[in-house]
N, C-alpha and C positions, 0 to 999 in steps of 0.2 A: 532405587532398587535396580540392581544390574539386570541385564537382558537374561543371564541365566537363571537368576532367582525368580524373576518373572515368569519365564517359561515353566519352571518347576511349580509355582505357585498356582498357575493356570492348570496345569495338569492335576494338582491335587485337589482343586476345587470342581473340576469338571469330570474326572475319572469315573466317578459312580453315577453320572446321570446317563439314563437311557436315551437312546437316538429317537425312540419311538414307543409310544404306549398302545398297541393294538387293542381294537374293541373285542371284548369277550364274545366268544361265540362257541357253538357245539364243536367239539373235536371228534374226528372218527377214529383216531388212533389210540389203541392201548397205552396207558401211561400219560395220557394227556387230560384225563377226566378226573373228577374228584374221586377218592377212594375211601372206604371205611378206615377208622381208626385201627390200629394193631390190637390184637387180644393177646392176653397172657402177660400183661405188663407186669415185671416183678423188680424188686431191688436186692441188693446184697450189701450190707455194711462192710466196706474195706478199710485198711489202713491208708489213710490220706486221701481217699476218693470213696465215691459210692458208684456200684457197678449196676447197671441197668440191662435188662433183656426182655425180649418180646418175641411174639411170633410174625414172622414175614407176612406181608400182604401182597397177593398176587396182583401184579402190574404196577407196584411201587418202584419209583425210582430211587427212593431214599426215605429217610425218616428224620422228624424235627423234634428233638428233646426239649420240652418246656419244664421250668422249675419255679417253684413259688416258695415263700419262706412260711406260709401258713396253708393249712388245707383247703382253705376258701379263696386262696390266690391273691393278687392276680398272678396268672401263669405266663411267664415270658420266655421265648426262645433262649436256649442257653448259648451264649456266645463265648467260645473258647478263644477268642481275641486274635484270630489268625486268618479265618476264612472268609472268602468272598461269598461262600455259600455255606450256611450253618448246617444244612441237613447232611447226615451221615448215610452211607450206603446200605448198611446193615447192622445189626446188634451183634455183639453187646457193645455198650458204650461206658466208658469211665468218666465220671464227672469229678475231676480233681480240682476244680475252682471252688474249693470248700474249706471251712474250718473245722477241725477235729471237735467232736461232741456237739456240733450244732445240727439241728434237724432241718431237713429240706424235704419238699413234696414234688412230685414228678408226674408229669403226664406225656404222651408222645403222640404226635400225628404223622400219617403217611404223607409222602411228598411226591407230587406230579409236576408236569410243565405248568399247572395252573399255581403252584405253591402249596403250601401246608392246607391239609383237610382237617377234618374235626378231630378234637383231641379225645383221647380216651376218657371214658365216663367216670372210672374210678381211678383216683391218684393212688400213688405208692410213696411210702415214706422211707428216707434214708438217713443214716446219721455215721458220717466217716469216724473211724476209729483214729486215736492218737498212735504215733509210733511207739514201739517198746524199746529195749536195749539192743535188740538184734533185728536186722530186716526180716519181714516175714518170707516164708518160703513158698515157691512154687515148684511144680514138678512138670518137666516136658518128657512126654513118653513118645518114643520113637519106634515105630512097626518097621524094622528093617527086613522082615520076611515078606511084606507085601510086594506085589510087583511093581516095579517103579514106573511111573509114566512121565512123559517129557513135560518139562517147563516151558510153557509157551513164552517166547522171548519178548514180552510186552515192555521190559524195561530198556532194552537196546534196540528194538526196530528203528526208533526215531529219536532224535534229540533236537533241541533248539539252540539257535546261534543268532548273533546279531547280523545285520545285512551282509552278504557274502563279499561285497566289494571291499570290505576290510582286508581281503586276501591280497589286494594289489595296491594297498596304501603305500606311500613312499615318504611319508613324513614321521618326525620323531612322535612317540606315543606317550602315555602316562609312565612316569618314571623313567623316561628316556627308552622305553621298550620299542623293539622294531615289531609293530603291530602285525604286519603281514607274516612275518616269520613265525611269531608266537600264535597267532590265530590258527595257521596251517598246523603248527605242533600240536595246539590243543586238540584239533580235529584228528590228528593221528593217535594222540593218546585216548581218546573215547572210543576211537575204532579199535585199537588194538588191546586195550585192557578192559573196556566194557563190552566190546562187541558190537557197538553202534554201526547201523547199516545205511541210515538216511539223516539228512538234515533239513529241517525246516526253518527258513529264514524269511524275515521281511524284505520287502523292497525289490520285488523283480522289476517293476516298472519305474524305479528311481531314475532320475536323470543321468546319472552316471553310467546307467545300464541301457537305457532307451532313449532315443530321441527322435523327433518328428519332423520331418522335411517340410519345406515351403509348399511341395506338391502333395502333401499328406501321407508321404511313404514313411515306413518305420525303419530306424537304423538300430540294429541290435549289436553293433560291433563292441560296444561297452560291455554287454552282458557276455559276448563271446570271450572276452579278456578274462572275466570274472569266472565263468564256467569253466573255461580251459584249465585255469588254475585250480578250481575246486575239484574237479574231476580226477586230476592227479592223484587226490588223497585216496581215491579208491571208493569214496562214498557216494550215495546218490543224492540228488536234491529232491526235496518236496517243494514244488514250484507254487509259490503263493502269489496268486494274481492280484497285486495290489503294488504301490499306491496308484493314483491317477495320473497320467501325464499331464502337465499343464495346458498343453494344447487341446485336450479332449475334455478337460474339467469345466463343470459348470460354475464352479468358484474356485480359481487358482490360489486364492488366498487362504483357504481353509486348509491349514496345515496342522501336523502334529509333530512333536519331538524336534530336538536341536537341528536335525537334518532336514526337517520341513518336507515330511512326506504328505502329498495332498491327499486329503481324507473326503474328497467331494464325489458327488454323483456326477456322470458323465452329461456333456452337453448333449450328445447324440448316442442312443443305444446301438444304432448301427455301426458307429465308430468303435465303440467299446467291443463290439463282437469281431470287427475287423482286427483289432489289435490282437486280441486273444487267439484268432485263426492265424494271423501272420506270425505270432510268436510260435505256435505249434508247429507251422510248417518250417519256419527257420531252425528249430532245435532239431526236427528230424533230418532236415538236410545236412545239418552240420555234424550231429552226433549219431546218427543212424536210427533208422525207423524202430527196429526192435529195442534198441536201448531206450528210447524215449518212451516207448510203450510200457516200460517197467516202472516209470516214474508215477508219483501222485500228483495232482494239480488241485490245490486248494483254493476256493474263490474268496478272496479278501480276508480281513482280519478284524475280528471283534466290532462287527457293523452295528450290533445292539447297543454300543457305546457312543454318546454323542460326539466324544473326542475323535472317534475313528470313523464316523460316517455322518454326513449332514444330510441324509435322506431318511425315508421310512423304511418299515419292515417290508412292505409291498415292493418298495423300490430294490430293496436287496433281493427279493425273490426275483425280479426281473433281470438285476445284475447277475445273480448266479444262473438263471436260465439261459441268458444271452451267451454267457462265457462257456457253460458245458455243451450248448449246442454248437458253439464255434469250434471248440476243441474235439469233440467227437465227430464232427463233419470231416475232419482231417484224418482222424485215426479213432475208430470207436474202441479200441483196446486200451486206450489211456484212461486211467482211473481218475475221476473228477469227483469231489465232495466239498461240503461245507457244513454249518455257516461259519465255522472258526470263530465262535461265538464266546464272549466273556461269560463267566459264572454261570457256565452251563445252561444258557437261554437259547431260545429260538430252533432248538432242534427238531421238536415235534411240529411247529409250524413250517418249517422248510420241508420235512418229509411230507406233511399233508399238501403243500403245493406241488411237490413232485408227484404225488399220487393223484390229484385231481386234474392236472395237466400233462401227465405222462412225460415228465422231465426225468432225465436220466440222473441217477445219484449213486455212486459205488460205495462212498463212506460218509458217516456223518462226523463232524470234528466240533470239538468245543474245548474249553479251558476251565480250569478252576485252580484254586490256591488255598494253603492253609488248612487243607482237609483232604480226605480219601475220596476219590471221585465217585459220583453217583453211578447207578446202573441203568443205562438206557436200553437195555436188552428188550424190555416190554414194547418200546417204541419200534425199533428195527424189525423185531420179530413180527409185530402187528402190520407194518408196511410189507414185510414180505407175503404175509398171508392175504392182504388185501389186494395186492397187485399181481401175485404170481411171479414176481422177479425175486432174483437172489437177495438174500439179507444183507443190506448195507454193513460194512465193517464199522466199528467204532474206533475212531483215532482220537485221543486227548493230545492235542498237537501243542498245547502248553499245560504245564502242571509244575507246582513248586511249593516251597513252604511258605512264602509269603508273596503278595502282589505288590509289596512296597518297596520301591528303590531306596537302596542305602539303608537298609534294616540290619541290624546286627544279627538277627537271628540266621541270615544267610551264612555266616561265617562259623556258626556255632555247632558245637556238638549235638544240641537239641535236634537239629534237622536231619542227623543221620537216622535214628530210628523212625523219624517221621516218614523218610523215604521208603524204608522197608514197609511200614505199615501200609502207605499207599499202594505200593506194589503187590504186596500180598492181598490186599482188599480186592485188586482186580484179577489175580490169579485165580481165585476161588479155591476149591477143594478138588482133589482128585475124584474122577479122572480129568485132568486139567483142562483139556480143550473143550470140554462140556461145561465147566465150571468158569472159565475165564468170562469176565464181564466187559472186556475191552480187548481190541487187538494192538494197540500201543498206548503207552503212557509216557509221553516225551517231556523229560525234565527240560525246564527253561532255566538256564541255558548253559552251554558247555564252558564258556570262558568268561571271565570278568572284562574281556575287552568288549565293551558295550557303551553306548553313549546316547541312549535315548533321553535323558534329562541331563547329560553331561559326562564327560569321561571320567575315569576313576580318579579321585583327589588322593588317594593313599592306597598302600597295599591291602590292608583289611578294612573296607569301607562299606561292608555290607552288600557286596555286588551279587547279583544273580547266578554268576557262574559256579560250576562245580570245581573249576580251576581258577587260582588268582591269576592277576597280571604276573608273568614270570612262570606260570604253569605249575605252581605248587598245588597239591591236591588237598582240598578242604574235607572235613569229615564226611560231608554228603556224598563225595566222590568215593570215598572208601565203603560207604554202604552199598553202593552199586556194584563196587569192585568184588565185595564179598559175596553179594548176589550172583555175580557172574562167575565166580570160584566154584560155586556148587558143582560138584561132578557127579554125573549119571542122572537117573531119573527120580522124580519125586516120590517120596513114601509119606505115609501119615506121621504127622507129628502134632500132638495133642497137648494143651496146657492145662493144668488145673492148680487150683489154689488162690490167692490173694491177688486180684487183679487179672486173672488168666484170661487170654483172648482179647482184652481191652487195653490193658497197659503192657503185659508181657504176651509176646507171641513168638511163634518159630516156624521155621521151614527145615526139611530134611530131604537128602536125596542119599541114593546108594548106587554104586557101580553095578552093571550087569552080573558081574561074577561075586558081587558081595564082599570085595576085597577092600572097598573104601565105603565109609559112610561119613557124610557131612552133616552138621547140625548147626543151623544159624538161629540164634535167638536174641531178642532185643527187648528193651524196656523203654517205652516212650509214651507221651501223652500229646494230645492235640492242644491242650491248654498252654498258650503262649506267655503266661505270666510265669511260668516255670522254665523259661530258657536257661536260667543258671542252675538248674537242678532243684531237686526237693528231696531230702532226706527221708521224708515219710514215704516216698514211692520206691525207694531202693529195695532190691529184692535179692534173694539168695535162690539159685536155680539148681534143682537137682535133675540132671539129665538122665534118663533110664532109657537105654537102648536094648530092644530085644530083636530076637531074629537072627543072631549072629552065629558064628560057628561054635558050637560048644566046646569049651576049653581052649580057644584059640587066643594067642596074645595079639593085642593091637596098640600100636604106637599112636599117642595122641598128640596133636599139635593145638595151640589155642592162639586165636587172633583176636586183638581187643581194639575197640573204638571207644573211648570215654574221655573225661576232661584231661587225663594224664597219659592217654596213649593214642596214637595216630590222630594228633591234634596240633596241626602246625601254628594256628593262631596262639596256643598257649606257648609255644615255643618262641614265637615272636614277641609275645608280651614279656617273656623271661628275659629275652635279648636286650629289648629296647625300652620296656616299661612305659610305651606310649609316647615317647619323645619325639620320634621321627615319622614321617610319613612314608618314606621308602628306605630299604636296607642299603648299607654301604656294602662294599665287596666281600669283607669278611663276614657279614650278617648273611648275606645271600648264601655264602658257602655253607654256613651252619644251618640256615634253613633247608637246603637243598639235601644236606646230610640226613635232616631229620624227616625228609619227605618220603616216608615209607609206612606202609602197613605194619604195625607192631605185631610180631609173631614170636612165641616162645614154646618151648617143649613142656607138654603136660606130664609126661612120663609113660610108661607101658601098663596097661591094664589087662586082665585075662577075663574073658567071658565065663560065666558059670556053666554049669552042667545043663542048666535050662536055656543056654545062648544069651543070656543077657548080662549087662553090666551098668553101673551107675557111676556118675561123675557129678561133682558139686562145683560151681563156679557163682562168683559174685557177679551181680548184675544191677549195676546203679542205674539210677534215671537221670540224666540220659545215658544210655550206654548199649553196646552191641557185643556179643560173644559168638565167635565162630569155632567150632570143634571138628577135628577131622581125625577119624579113626582109620588107621590103615593096618590091615591084617599083616602080621610079621611072621606068624608060626602057628602051627597047628596044635591040636590036643596032644 
């Protein structure tokens, strides 16, 4: 077995193992204690799915759907085959992992930090319908007369990236790419086209960035070279305080990834604090105190997993407390948080530690994949009430369609509506600032220049990036681009019909003068057995827009993402048929020519005397449609 294969096998065997299993104990914060099961569970038989709905439970972070083949069970958690957390943040939920005509029984449990609570006492039955000759219809009703409210920029406040030292690489990369140039270009693309403002990357304390002298002093000259280059992009760093320098590590051989980041507890907690303090002083001196005061510092990465931390949860709390006190001793304005955990774990325990020990915490951070993020507001609000301190922000510093390296779903159209589903789930409902359940949902990552388990072996290899090597835009990128193109403020958009608000969802905006209305609708499922699509889940959407100028003419443009539109992977498959790992010059030229969001004129329509109009679009699963109505004339 090669060293590369051994490293990957080790990762796959250990990635799900927790670093610590704390003893159960009474929790003081709302959202950490067991809650009752939801009331009002109901089912609706849909084409190709069963739709479930229930009443929310105060204090729940989410809900875990269970299913059985018979009324007597056994009831098992419903696994949609892509998530590291199976609980969903809110109803409704569409179970598309079904066979038409077969009956299923369902129960639901509330989800907290302690896991799933009791199941609903009375199950409900669902039986999915077989598809007919035409896709079922759904209606997207937009109220353009409502006062528009701002969309909180949860999708572009932050993005993930591989360690920033890639910006100064001077060696040939995958496919003979200039890694440093393409990495910087990728950051520029997400900045300019998605509006991204900050970048969270591993490895602040990797050897190429920080060294320790024989006298114990810290040399940050390597980090200076990296940050100098990074800051020219106009973006801000999220300073992830990891990995452990070898000279400070209790076990310098305890490493992760091909670049061997050290995931060990420190030999000396005092020295760890000195490192964090020295870094803060250095950054302020080099880049300015006011500049650095606007950055976030996140303590470690996924310490709840054995592969990332060889200590206990209590030792992570000490790591966090030592780091935050060191940073704040230099400048209390700097925002510090954690635990940067995998699978939405350890958030409540960290908040409880900070409450009990009067430890600063400006934000909580955690990760999840293959699902919409849970809602941690019960815990952050409870912390604020208990301490009298400001409510910590909620930053999902890693989120994506899959946690699995080299998974084909990452290159697929399936992942595009998934992205919009996740973003809408944290946006809540207007008024948006009151409804948003997170302050950032950072997609992991910007580019396929990534080397955790080996560098990209070919152009489409299932990389985590929104952009390929060579910076071609994947369907997931276009989903975020379409979200960024929404103009004006949010207005209500409600979906009704077969699969409404669980498969088919929508967002709408209008400009202040009402001269432009955008409607973004999509069709997707969490069920990753449907990566290649499912005809039974295709829909036809009737988009009804009210509140327009009576008798006014509107020019309509339509943008599409689906298997045959805005899908550069399909273009590559047609060009090469899977024969080559990397394009030749001619193929690169054709791929770049196809690297655009498909847009076409829909025509000109006129609002009726009541200020309404209706449009119809096909909506395959997976698929996205974006309609822009621009007023061109009055009555």
